[in-house]
N, C-alpha and C positions, 0 to 999 in steps of 0.2 A: 519885122511885125508879128504880133500875135492875134490871131483871130479870137474874139470874144464871143462864145457861145452859151446863150441862155437855155436851159433845159428845163421843161416843165412837162405836165400831163403823167400819163400812168408808167411805171416801171422806169421811173427817172434813174434809179441806180443802175440798170443797164444800158440805158443811153449815155450816161455819164462814164461808165466804164469803158464802153466802145469807144466813146470821142476821145478819152485821154489815151487808151492803148494805140488807137491809130494816129492820133493827132500829136501826141508828144508835146515837145516844147513849142510846136506852132500854135496850140490852141490854150486858151484859158476858157476854165468852165465855171458857170454860176448855175447851181442847182436851186430852183424856186419853184413858184408857182405860175401858171401861164400869165396870170393877170401882172404880176412882179416882173417877169421876163418882158412882157410886151412894153411896160413902163420904162424899164432899162434900155430897150430897144430905142424907144421914142426920145430918152433923155441923153443918148449917146453912150451909154455906159455898156452895151452890148452891141455886138454886130448882127447876130443872128440868132434865131429860136429854132431849137429843134424840139418837138414834143409827139407824144405817142398816146394813141386811144385805141378803143377795140377795133373800130372801122377805119381810122387813119385819116379821116377828114372832117368828123364831127367835134367832139370834145377836144381833141388835139389842137383845132384851129378856130374854134368858135370865138375866143376872147381876143387872139391877135387879129383876126379879121375884123373885130369891132373897134379894135384900138389902132392897129397899123393899117387896115383897108385890105379888102379883098384883093386888090392888084398885087399886093406885096406878098401874099400868102400862097401856098400850094401844098397838095397832097403829093407825097412821093411814093408811097406804096399804101394800097387800099387792103382791107381784109381780103385773104384769098388770093391777091396779086403777087407779084414780084417787082421789086424796084427795078427800073431800067436806066443804066448809066447814060444812054443818049438823051433820054427824058429828064434826068437831073441835070445835065450839062445845060440843056436848052433853059431850064427854069433858073438855074444860078445865073448864066449869062443874061438871061431877061430881066435881071434885077430882084427876083424874090428874096425874101430876107427871113421868112417864117415857114418852115416846112413841118408838116403832119404826115406821121406814118403810123400804120397798125403796129400793135405791140410785137405781133408775130414776126415783123420786117425789121425790127430795130438793128439786128445783127447785120443784117445786109445792107440795109439803106445808109445808115451812118457813114461807113467807109466810103460809099459812092458819093455822098453828098461833101464829105471832107476832100474826096479827091478833085471833085468839081471846083470847090471853094478854093483849095491850094493852087490850082490852075489859073484861076480867075485873079488870084492877088499874087501870083508869080512865086509860090512859097515852094 
């Protein structure tokens, strides 16, 4: 199984690079807008969304919240904060599919997200 991750928001190239470096052949990446990414998840063409913005929860998740529903979305790293593996594991096991993070946290948050997603999918 390959996990399909749609990437939107700011610094997409950083999110894409880290996702591919950490995920290897366990992930396929679609780099697009937050709107198109959310549509792809709704259509079953992507499994998860990773998005970044300056705050981690504003622009990174506003469109996914609108299209996928608030209960499917979560901020994993706010500006000035650090992602926490145990929190991410709870969000992933709780069924969240769209994840927002502050641009300053991309390189820390994405590996934690992938670790949790791989565990959930037994990869």
